[in-house]
Every structure is written in C-alpha cells, then in structure tokens.
C-alpha positions as MATLAB code, in Angstrom:
seq = 'XXXXXXXXXXXXXXXXXXXXXXXXXXXXXXXXXXXXXXXXXXXXXXXXXXXXXXXXXXXXXXXXXXXXXXXXXXXXXXXXXXXXXXXXXXXXXXXXXXXXXXXXXXXXXXXXXXXXXXXXXXXXXXXXX';
ca = [
      68.441  -33.763    1.912;
      66.234  -31.850    4.287;
      62.560  -32.126    3.665;
      60.556  -29.263    5.010;
      56.902  -29.866    5.891;
      54.792  -26.917    6.775;
      51.575  -27.041    8.689;
      50.495  -23.540    7.513;
      48.431  -22.311    4.565;
      49.759  -21.056    1.272;
      49.108  -17.515    0.140;
      46.729  -18.768   -2.555;
      44.627  -20.678   -0.022;
      44.367  -17.624    2.225;
      43.331  -15.390   -0.712;
      40.636  -17.837   -1.868;
      39.273  -18.084    1.675;
      39.181  -14.268    1.965;
      37.309  -13.920   -1.349;
      34.716  -16.505   -0.285;
      34.272  -14.814    3.093;
      33.940  -11.365    1.479;
      31.276  -12.551   -0.981;
      29.301  -14.189    1.855;
      29.429  -11.075    4.084;
      28.439   -8.715    1.244;
      25.520  -10.990    0.311;
      24.255  -11.078    3.903;
      24.476   -7.290    4.215;
      22.537   -6.830    0.965;
      19.837   -9.251    2.105;
      19.472   -7.435    5.421;
      19.214   -4.023    3.745;
      16.632   -5.291    1.240;
      14.603   -6.691    4.125;
      14.644   -3.284    5.805;
      13.550   -1.559    2.571;
      10.652   -3.997    2.192;
       9.662   -3.473    5.820;
       9.547    0.313    5.248;
       7.511   -0.117    2.049;
       5.084   -2.430    3.835;
       4.701    0.045    6.682;
       3.994    2.910    4.259;
       1.455    0.776    2.386;
      -0.341   -0.116    5.608;
      -0.437    3.547    6.721;
      -1.845    4.552    3.318;
      -4.548    1.864    3.504;
      -5.534    2.992    7.019;
      -5.695    6.621    5.863;
      -7.860    5.655    2.872;
     -10.197    3.657    5.118;
     -10.495    6.547    7.573;
     -11.241    9.005    4.746;
     -13.960    6.760    3.301;
     -15.593    6.342    6.702;
     -15.435   10.071    7.482;
     -17.016   11.048    4.178;
     -20.311   12.942    4.142;
     -22.420   10.462    2.189;
     -24.850   12.976    0.738;
     -23.002   15.144   -1.761;
     -21.081   14.501   -4.954;
     -17.708   16.068   -5.465;
     -13.957   15.821   -5.252;
     -11.858   16.650   -2.215;
      -8.111   16.461   -1.814;
      -5.570   17.037    0.884;
      -2.191   16.266    2.345;
      -1.481   14.306    5.506;
       2.155   13.783    6.397;
       3.929   12.166    3.472;
       0.626   11.163    1.873;
      -1.515   13.167   -0.543;
      -5.074   11.990   -1.047;
      -8.067   12.542   -3.277;
     -11.637   11.534   -2.412;
     -14.295   11.308   -5.145;
     -18.001   10.882   -4.547;
     -20.616   10.483   -7.252;
     -24.199    9.273   -7.422;
     -24.768    5.887   -9.020;
     -27.842    5.380  -11.154;
     -29.934    2.539   -9.747;
     -32.359    0.910  -12.208;
     -36.066    1.172  -11.369;
     -36.265   -2.643  -11.353;
     -34.216   -2.653   -8.136;
     -36.561   -0.283   -6.321;
     -38.679   -1.656   -3.504;
     -42.327   -2.309   -4.364;
     -44.133    1.001   -4.741;
     -41.069    3.058   -3.799;
     -38.281    4.999   -5.386;
     -34.926    3.375   -6.080;
     -32.299    3.964   -3.401;
     -29.710    6.704   -3.867;
     -26.271    5.136   -3.918;
     -23.063    7.079   -3.672;
     -19.845    5.686   -5.109;
     -16.885    6.697   -2.930;
     -13.278    6.232   -3.939;
     -10.163    7.426   -2.158;
      -6.715    7.397   -3.749;
      -3.685    7.894   -1.500;
      -0.349    8.740   -3.151;
       3.148    8.797   -1.657;
       6.757    8.291   -2.609;
       7.694    7.855   -6.231;
       4.419    6.803   -7.816;
       3.075    4.582   -5.039;
      -0.732    4.545   -4.776;
      -3.414    2.817   -2.732;
      -7.017    3.147   -3.850;
     -10.107    2.177   -1.891;
     -13.623    2.185   -3.384;
     -17.027    1.443   -1.911;
     -20.743    2.116   -2.298;
     -22.797    3.797    0.404;
     -26.459    4.605    0.768;
     -26.682    8.360    0.307;
     -28.080   10.244    3.259;
     -31.546   11.628    2.628;
     -32.421    8.682    0.420;
     -36.075    8.111   -0.264;
     -37.726    5.742    2.159;
     -40.540    3.326    1.457;
     -44.008    4.271    2.746;
];
C-alpha cells in the first residue's frame, strides 16, 4: 500500500484563506474612503466657519437689515438687528448703549449649515458726558 502525503493545501483551505483576505481588503478600503469623506467634510466646515467669521467682522455695525450672497460653494445670510438694552444697564446719567445682534448663517452641500452670532456696540452709540 502506497501512502501519499502531500505538503500542499486543499482547495477548501485556499478558498477560506481567499475569503478572509477579501473581507480584510474590502474593510480597509472602506475605512480609507470614509476617512477621506470625513476629511473633506471637516475642510468644508472649517472654510464655512472662516467665511462666517470674516462676514461678521466685515459687517457695518450701524444698520439693521438682512444681506445674503454666494461665495464659491457657500451661500450666506447675515442678519443685524438692534437689541433693547434696559435703562438699568446705562451708565450713570447717560443713555443705554446701542447693541447690534449680528448672526451669519453659511449653507453648503445637502443641508449643512454653520451659524455664528455675536453682539457688537453699534456705531454712533451715545457716549457719556
């Protein structure tokens, strides 16, 4: 009787190894592509925040109103309105300061939004004697 010993792999072992390798490669590719998508989203968010900051700083802090515009892939809306300051907060013997509430909303993509809001002293505000 001849006994045959083989040092190779069976077809089943090769198929199982190929399935494991395929699952691992597909998982790594998906992780890499998700990382790239998140990097793009983060970059867009940072650009939108910088645009909102620039629009708030460039605002004429004396008039109320709504402005809007488009810059690249971003559309924006800037709102300014006077805030009522109680008389109790006025300096002694003076008028209360004129505060302007500024808010900028930047929109892009499919429903993505960044909003920045701040208060500024309105230009031409009453000064104390």
